[in-house]
C-alpha positions in Angstrom: 0.0 0.0 -0.2 3.0 2.2 0.8 4.4 1.9 -2.6 1.3 2.5 -4.4 0.9 5.6 -2.4 4.2 6.9 -3.1 4.0 5.9 -6.7 0.8 8.3 -6.8 2.2 11.3 -5.0 5.5 11.4 -6.0 4.9 12.8 -9.5 2.6 15.3 -8.1 5.3 16.4 -5.8 7.8 16.8 -8.4 5.6 18.9 -10.8 4.7 21.2 -8.1 8.2 22.1 -7.5 8.6 23.4 -11.0 11.7 25.7 -11.0 11.6 29.4 -11.9 13.7 30.2 -14.5 15.2 33.6 -15.4 15.0 34.9 -19.0 15.6 37.7 -20.7 12.1 39.1 -21.3 13.1 42.0 -23.5 13.0 44.8 -20.4 16.4 46.3 -19.5 18.3 44.8 -16.8 18.9 48.1 -15.0 17.5 51.5 -14.5 19.0 54.3 -12.6 17.6 57.4 -11.3 18.8 60.8 -10.1 18.6 61.8 -6.3 15.6 63.7 -7.3 13.6 60.3 -8.4 11.3 60.2 -11.1 9.2 58.2 -13.6 11.0 55.8 -16.0 8.5 54.6 -18.7 9.6 51.2 -20.5 7.6 49.9 -23.4 9.4 47.3 -25.4 7.8 46.2 -28.7 9.7 43.0 -28.9 9.1 42.3 -25.0 7.3 39.4 -23.3 4.0 40.5 -21.6 4.4 39.7 -18.1 1.3 38.9 -15.1 3.2 39.9 -11.6 5.7 42.6 -10.3 7.5 42.0 -7.1 9.7 45.0 -5.9 12.2 43.6 -3.6 15.5 44.0 -1.6 18.1 41.4 -2.0 20.4 42.4 0.6 17.2 42.4 3.5 14.8 40.2 1.7 12.1 42.5 2.1 9.6 42.8 -0.5 6.3 44.8 -1.5 3.4 42.7 -2.3 1.5 43.0 -6.1 -1.8 44.5 -5.7 -3.9 43.4 -8.9 -6.3 46.0 -10.7 -9.2 43.3 -11.2 -7.0 41.9 -14.3 -5.8 45.0 -15.9 -2.7 45.2 -14.5 -1.8 46.1 -11.2 1.4 47.5 -9.0 4.0 46.8 -6.4 6.0 49.1 -4.0 8.3 48.6 -1.3 10.2 51.5 0.4 11.0 54.2 -2.2 10.1 52.3 -5.2 7.1 51.6 -7.3 6.4 49.4 -10.3 3.2 49.6 -12.5 1.8 47.7 -15.2 -1.4 48.2 -17.4 -1.7 44.4 -18.0 0.3 45.1 -21.1 4.0 45.0 -22.1 4.2 48.3 -20.6 6.0 49.2 -17.2 6.5 52.3 -15.2 9.0 52.5 -12.5 8.5 55.4 -10.1 11.2 56.4 -7.4 11.0 58.8 -4.7 13.7 61.5 -4.0 16.8 60.1 -2.0 17.1 62.2 1.0 19.3 59.9 2.7 22.6 61.1 1.0 23.6 57.5 0.3 23.1 55.5 -2.9 20.4 52.6 -2.7 19.3 49.6 -4.5 16.1 47.8 -5.2 15.1 45.2 -7.7 12.1 44.8 -10.0 10.9 41.2 -11.1 8.5 40.5 -13.6 6.6 37.2 -13.6 5.2 35.2 -16.6 4.2 31.7 -15.0 7.7 30.2 -14.2 9.8 32.4 -16.1 10.7 36.1 -14.5 13.2 39.0 -15.5 14.9 41.3 -12.9 15.7 44.9 -13.4 18.1 46.4 -11.1 17.0 49.7 -9.9 19.5 52.0 -8.5 19.2 55.6 -7.2 22.0 57.7 -6.7 
């Protein structure tokens, strides 16, 4: 009985552990803002559409939560950075002014199923 149960459950466990794969979705690998902050519009004709956005700090493991806009895009913000989508290939990254006097870095991850693309966002 244990062998039968193991044979039935094992494929589902292996399939559910699908590995995420970083791919080039056509977006830039990095974006830099001045200390004043601002907005960066990214619209790439040959880019792949994405379904979700995460703003994350790889150094502290802090991250924002994606807020969906009823299937028409959404946004994610964390600390000083906000990334928005209108459910197409367009992305808008908004940086607040940097009043710390020190450079800072966050990352924007774009997800499409098990594939993702990372954009490093630096602010002077």
